[in-house]
C-alpha positions as CSV (number, residue, x, y, z in Angstrom):
1,M,-3.1,-0.2,-8.0
2,H,-5.0,2.1,-10.3
3,T,-7.0,0.7,-13.2
4,R,-8.5,2.8,-16.0
5,A,-10.7,1.8,-18.9
6,V,-10.1,3.5,-22.3
7,Y,-13.3,4.4,-24.1
8,C,-14.1,5.6,-27.6
9,H,-17.6,7.1,-27.1
10,E,-19.4,4.4,-25.1
11,E,-17.2,1.5,-26.3
12,V,-14.4,0.1,-24.1
13,I,-11.3,-0.1,-26.4
14,G,-8.6,-0.7,-23.9
15,F,-7.3,-0.4,-20.4
16,L,-4.4,0.8,-18.3
17,M,-3.0,-0.2,-14.9
18,F,-0.4,1.6,-12.9
19,V,0.9,1.3,-9.3
20,S,1.9,4.2,-7.1
21,P,5.3,4.1,-5.3
22,D,5.3,1.6,-2.4
23,D,7.9,0.2,0.0
24,D,9.2,-2.3,-2.5
25,D,10.2,0.3,-5.1
26,P,12.8,3.1,-5.0
27,P,11.2,6.2,-3.4
28,G,9.0,8.0,-5.9
29,H,9.0,5.2,-8.5
30,C,5.7,4.5,-10.3
31,Q,5.1,1.6,-12.8
32,V,2.7,1.2,-15.6
33,W,1.9,-2.5,-15.5
34,R,-0.5,-2.9,-18.4
35,F,-1.5,-0.7,-21.2
36,M,-3.5,-2.2,-24.1
37,I,-5.6,-0.8,-26.9
38,D,-7.7,-3.0,-29.1
39,H,-5.7,-3.7,-32.3
40,R,-8.6,-2.5,-34.4
41,R,-8.3,0.9,-32.7
42,Q,-4.6,1.3,-32.7
43,G,-3.1,4.1,-34.8
44,Q,-6.1,6.3,-34.4
45,G,-4.8,8.5,-31.5
46,H,-6.7,6.7,-28.7
47,G,-3.6,5.2,-27.1
48,G,-1.7,8.5,-27.1
49,A,-4.6,10.4,-25.6
50,A,-5.2,7.7,-22.9
51,L,-1.5,7.5,-22.0
52,A,-1.2,11.3,-21.8
53,L,-4.1,11.4,-19.4
54,A,-2.7,8.7,-17.2
55,L,0.8,10.3,-17.2
56,A,-0.7,13.6,-16.2
57,Q,-2.5,11.9,-13.3
58,I,0.7,10.1,-12.2
59,R,2.7,13.3,-12.4
60,A,0.1,15.1,-10.2
61,H,1.4,13.0,-7.3
62,P,4.0,15.1,-5.6
63,D,6.3,12.2,-4.6
64,V,6.5,10.6,-8.0
65,R,10.0,11.1,-9.5
66,S,10.0,8.4,-12.2
67,I,7.5,6.4,-14.3
68,E,8.5,3.0,-15.7
69,I,6.9,0.9,-18.4
70,C,8.0,-2.3,-20.1
71,Y,7.3,-3.9,-23.5
72,K,8.5,-6.8,-25.6
73,A,12.1,-6.2,-26.7
74,G,12.2,-5.8,-30.5
75,N,8.7,-4.3,-30.7
76,A,9.6,-1.3,-32.9
77,N,6.0,0.1,-32.8
78,A,6.0,0.1,-28.9
79,K,9.5,1.6,-28.8
80,Q,8.4,4.4,-31.2
81,F,5.2,5.1,-29.3
82,Y,6.7,5.2,-25.8
83,T,9.6,7.3,-27.0
84,S,7.2,9.8,-28.5
85,V,5.7,10.4,-25.1
86,G,9.1,10.8,-23.3
87,F,10.1,7.3,-22.2
88,V,13.8,6.4,-22.5
89,E,14.9,2.8,-22.8
90,T,17.1,1.6,-19.9
91,G,17.7,-2.0,-20.9
92,L,16.2,-5.4,-20.6
93,D,14.5,-6.7,-17.4
94,A,16.1,-9.3,-15.2
95,D,14.7,-12.1,-17.3
96,G,16.0,-10.6,-20.5
97,N,12.5,-10.7,-22.1
98,D,11.1,-7.2,-21.8
99,M,12.5,-3.8,-22.5
100,L,12.3,-1.3,-19.6
101,A,11.8,2.4,-20.3
102,I,11.5,5.3,-17.9
103,I,10.5,8.9,-17.7
104,E,12.5,10.8,-15.1
105,L,10.5,13.6,-13.5
106,A,13.1,15.0,-11.0
């Protein structure tokens, strides 16, 4: 598991967690488990910059072929944000609560 803090100058304004492919996932599959930006800092470009850095780090791993994220179904802001960086919705999770979205790399 990889955890990253998101800073604006010296203030922590969010965090991101992702896991590298392991034996429980399809080969080359990486998941972003948590990505949060303080609501007072949203809409200012911090989230996009932080996610771009994380995605670049994930893409640098030669075995990674896909990156998955999930968010609350019906959250239009999340859908727009994740779509803008290349995620494509694939449907609801097994519980029917969260929307799954993926970036295919290969």
